[in-house]
C-alpha positions as CSV (number, residue, x, y, z in Angstrom):
1,M,243.5,-75.1,118.7
2,I,240.8,-77.2,117.2
3,A,240.4,-77.4,113.4
4,W,236.7,-76.9,112.9
5,Q,234.6,-78.1,110.0
6,K,231.0,-77.5,109.1
7,Q,229.0,-80.8,108.8
8,G,225.3,-80.3,108.1
9,D,223.9,-78.1,110.9
10,A,226.8,-78.9,113.2
11,V,230.4,-77.7,113.5
12,I,232.7,-80.5,114.3
13,G,236.3,-80.6,115.6
14,V,238.7,-83.4,116.7
15,V,239.8,-83.4,120.3
16,S,241.6,-85.9,122.6
17,L,240.4,-86.9,126.0
18,S,242.5,-87.1,129.1
19,D,242.0,-90.9,129.2
20,G,243.7,-91.3,125.8
21,R,240.5,-91.6,123.6
22,G,240.1,-89.6,120.5
23,A,236.8,-87.8,120.3
24,N,234.9,-85.1,118.4
25,A,233.4,-81.9,119.7
26,A,230.1,-81.1,118.0
27,I,228.5,-77.7,118.3
28,V,224.8,-77.5,117.4
29,G,223.4,-74.7,119.6
30,G,224.1,-72.0,122.1
31,R,225.4,-72.2,125.6
32,A,221.9,-71.9,127.1
33,N,221.2,-75.3,125.5
34,P,222.7,-78.1,127.7
35,K,223.3,-80.1,124.6
36,G,224.4,-77.2,122.4
37,A,228.0,-78.6,122.6
38,V,228.6,-82.3,123.0
39,I,231.7,-84.6,123.0
40,I,231.3,-87.7,121.0
41,A,233.6,-90.6,121.9
42,A,233.5,-94.4,121.9
43,A,232.2,-95.8,125.1
44,A,233.5,-99.0,126.8
45,S,231.1,-101.0,124.7
46,G,232.6,-99.5,121.5
47,A,229.3,-97.7,120.7
48,P,229.5,-93.9,120.3
49,E,228.6,-91.9,123.4
50,A,227.6,-88.2,123.3
51,L,228.3,-86.3,126.5
52,P,227.1,-82.7,127.0
53,L,230.1,-80.4,127.4
54,G,229.3,-79.8,131.0
55,E,229.6,-83.5,131.8
56,A,232.8,-84.0,129.7
57,M,234.8,-81.1,131.0
58,G,236.9,-83.3,133.3
59,L,238.0,-85.3,130.3
60,L,239.2,-82.2,128.3
61,S,242.2,-80.0,128.6
62,P,241.4,-76.4,129.6
63,G,242.6,-75.3,126.1
64,F,240.0,-77.5,124.4
65,V,237.2,-76.3,126.7
66,V,238.1,-72.6,126.0
67,D,238.2,-73.3,122.2
68,I,234.8,-75.1,122.3
69,V,233.1,-72.4,124.3
70,C,234.6,-69.6,122.2
71,M,233.4,-71.3,118.9
72,Q,230.0,-71.9,120.4
73,E,229.8,-68.2,121.2
74,R,231.0,-67.2,117.8
75,L,228.4,-69.4,116.1
76,H,225.4,-69.0,118.4
77,G,226.1,-66.2,120.9
78,E,225.0,-62.6,121.1
79,H,228.2,-61.0,122.4
80,G,229.5,-59.7,119.0
81,L,232.3,-62.3,118.4
82,E,233.0,-62.6,114.7
83,R,231.5,-65.6,113.0
84,P,234.0,-68.0,111.5
85,N,234.3,-68.7,107.8
86,L,233.6,-72.4,107.6
């Protein structure tokens, strides 16, 4: 389970990628927004790279994907999931 923290307008959590890199998941909008959830990790050049969740799913364990999508729905969805206390 990801430990989420509010940071400005985003909610951020630490994840690990299947290639061994550490990364952050950042949620800034709903699921209808392709960049509503992004994975931020260091690229080969060392600069930070932000990948939309849909492009990063192959790098995440299924548990991380479920946690990210559920938190995105809790924050920005319309299906009645309880909002977190962050």
